[in-house]
Each structure stands twice: as C-alpha cells, then as structure tokens.
C-alpha angles and dihedrals in degrees: 000000000000091000091052091050091049092049091048091051090049092049092049091048091049090049091051092048090051091049091050089049091051091050090049091050092049090050093050090048089052090050090052094048091049093053115096119251124245090257092054091047089050092049091050091048092052090049091051092049092048091050092048090051090049092048091048091050092050090048091051091051090048091050092049091052090049091049090051090047091051091050091049091050090048089054091050090048092051090050091048091051092048091052090051091051092046093054 
C-alpha cells in the first residue's frame, strides 16, 4: 500500500509539473506573438528618424529667425547709440 501511495503522489506531482510547464510554454508563446515583427520595428524606426529630422529642421529655422532678430536688434541699438552721441 505504501508503494502505491508513493507512486500516486509521484504521478500527481509529475502531472502538476507538466501542467506548470504547459502554462509556461503558453505564456512564452503569447509573449512572442505580442512582440512586434522586424518589419514593424523598422517602420517605427523610420518614423522616429523622420520625426527627428523634421524637429531638427524646425529648430534650425527657429534658430535662423532668432539670429536675424538679434542682428536686427543690434542694428537698432547701434542706431540708438549714435543718436544719443549726436545729441
């Protein structure tokens, strides 16, 4: 009787281990299917690069405008100082 109980416990433990292994395998398969494909990752990368380029271009235009504004203000300041000296 002891041998039969031991065998039964071992069979139950093995069945539980197999069930846990199956659950783990299913979880890993789900993780793999949820992962983006290489094509999707490539598309996202291209989108990011395009957005960065657009952002860089906008920043360069903004900097150019600011530079022009500063030069204009410098010219006005020089004229104002010349008028002060002339008075």
